[in-house]
Structure formats: C-alpha cells, structure tokens
C-alpha positions in Angstrom: 21.5 4.7 1.2 17.8 4.6 1.7 15.6 1.7 0.5 12.0 2.1 0.4 9.5 -0.9 -0.7 6.2 0.4 -1.9 3.6 -2.1 -1.2 0.5 -0.6 -2.8 1.7 -0.2 -6.5 -1.6 -0.5 -8.2 -3.2 2.0 -5.8 -0.6 4.6 -6.6 -0.9 4.1 -10.3 -4.7 4.2 -10.2 -4.4 7.5 -8.0 -1.8 9.2 -10.3 -3.0 8.1 -13.8 -6.6 7.1 -13.5 -8.2 3.7 -13.2 -8.5 2.9 -16.8 -4.8 3.8 -17.5 -3.8 1.7 -14.4 -5.6 -1.3 -15.8 -4.2 -0.8 -19.3 -0.8 0.0 -17.9 -0.5 -3.5 -16.4 -0.8 -4.8 -19.7 1.4 -2.5 -21.5 4.0 -1.1 -19.0 6.1 -2.0 -16.0 4.0 -1.0 -13.0 7.1 -0.9 -10.7 8.8 1.5 -13.1 5.7 3.7 -13.2 5.5 3.9 -9.4 9.3 4.7 -9.2 8.7 7.6 -11.5 5.8 8.8 -9.4 7.7 8.6 -6.3 10.9 10.2 -7.5 8.8 13.1 -8.9 7.1 13.5 -5.5 10.3 13.5 -3.6 12.0 15.9 -6.0 9.0 18.3 -5.8 9.1 18.2 -2.0 12.8 18.6 -1.8 12.5 21.6 -4.3 9.7 23.2 -2.1 11.9 22.9 0.9 15.0 24.1 -0.8 16.8 21.0 -0.7 19.3 20.2 -3.5 20.0 16.6 -4.4 21.0 14.1 -7.0 18.7 11.1 -7.5 19.4 7.9 -9.4 17.6 4.9 -10.4 19.4 1.7 -10.2 18.3 -1.5 -11.9 19.3 -5.0 -11.4 20.1 -5.2 -7.8 18.9 -8.3 -5.8 17.8 -7.7 -2.2 17.7 -10.4 0.3 15.9 -9.9 3.5 16.7 -11.5 6.7 14.2 -11.4 9.7 15.3 -11.7 13.3 13.5 -14.1 15.5 
C-alpha cells in the first residue's frame, strides 16, 4: 500500500481547473476529492504511457493516525 498526502491542494486545483474554477470549487465541491481525481488521472496516464497495467481504487472513510519518532 502506498499513501501519499498532497499538501498543496488549492494550487493543484488552480493549475488544472483555472483560478476562477478553483475559487468557486471551494464553495461548491470537495477540493480533496477533486485533487484525488487529478492525481489518479495523472498516475493512470503515466502508467499507460509506460505500459504498466494496474487497478486503482479510491477508498473513503479511513482514519490515519501519525506517530513521529523523537
């Protein structure tokens, strides 16, 4: 399993959908879901380009706890 946390959600939406859509999107839609779609599409396109076959799934409702070492 690979877990990736995207920390610049607003920038990605703005880059892929345009600044006005990014602002309106915050009011209308789930920004995290939008970024998830963007990233999944980019991964699938890159895999396809490289001849990699895969199955991808989006899983909702998982709570992740982080533990930092000292």
